[in-house]
C-alpha positions as CSV (number, residue, x, y, z in Angstrom):
1,X,-16.3,-6.2,-6.7
2,X,-13.8,-4.9,-4.1
3,X,-11.0,-2.3,-4.4
4,X,-8.2,-1.8,-1.9
5,X,-6.1,1.4,-2.2
6,X,-2.8,1.5,-0.2
7,X,-1.0,4.7,0.3
8,X,2.6,4.4,1.4
9,X,6.0,6.1,1.2
10,X,7.8,5.3,-2.0
11,X,10.6,2.8,-1.9
12,X,9.2,-0.7,-1.9
13,X,10.4,-3.1,-4.5
14,X,8.2,-4.7,-7.1
15,X,8.7,-8.0,-5.4
16,X,7.5,-6.7,-2.1
17,X,4.4,-5.3,-3.7
18,X,3.9,-8.6,-5.6
19,X,4.0,-10.6,-2.3
20,X,1.7,-8.1,-0.6
21,X,-1.0,-8.3,-3.2
22,X,-0.9,-12.0,-3.2
23,X,-1.3,-12.2,0.6
24,X,-4.0,-9.4,0.6
25,X,-6.0,-11.2,-2.1
26,X,-5.8,-14.5,-0.2
27,X,-6.9,-12.8,3.1
28,X,-9.8,-10.9,1.6
29,X,-11.0,-14.1,-0.2
30,X,-10.8,-16.2,3.0
31,X,-12.1,-13.6,5.5
32,X,-14.6,-11.6,3.4
33,X,-15.4,-14.0,0.6
34,X,-14.1,-11.6,-2.0
35,X,-13.8,-13.1,-5.5
36,X,-10.1,-12.7,-6.4
37,X,-11.1,-12.2,-10.0
38,X,-13.1,-9.1,-9.0
39,X,-10.6,-7.6,-6.6
40,X,-8.4,-4.7,-7.6
41,X,-5.5,-3.3,-5.5
42,X,-3.6,0.0,-6.2
43,X,-0.5,1.3,-4.5
44,X,-0.3,5.1,-4.2
45,X,3.4,5.8,-3.6
46,X,4.1,9.1,-2.0
47,X,7.6,10.7,-1.8
48,X,8.7,11.7,1.7
49,X,8.4,15.4,0.9
50,X,4.7,15.0,0.1
51,X,3.9,13.2,3.4
52,X,3.9,14.6,6.9
53,X,3.3,13.4,10.4
54,X,3.0,15.6,13.5
55,X,3.7,18.8,11.6
56,X,6.9,17.6,10.0
57,X,7.6,16.3,6.5
58,X,8.8,12.7,6.5
59,X,11.7,13.7,4.4
60,X,12.8,16.2,7.1
61,X,12.6,13.5,9.7
62,X,14.9,11.2,7.8
63,X,17.6,13.8,7.5
64,X,17.5,14.8,11.2
């Protein structure tokens, strides 16, 4: 069993996430021999005001 957790800023579409999980599943199967039926993937979507880099909230960077 394998689990991948992806944390990213909120805003991706369902279709983008659908394509990503398909490609990730294929890559993990091919490169690490992960059984696709035993793989789980979760997206943790974080709003810009809950995510910071270099001492600045991402939401503040966008408005600057």
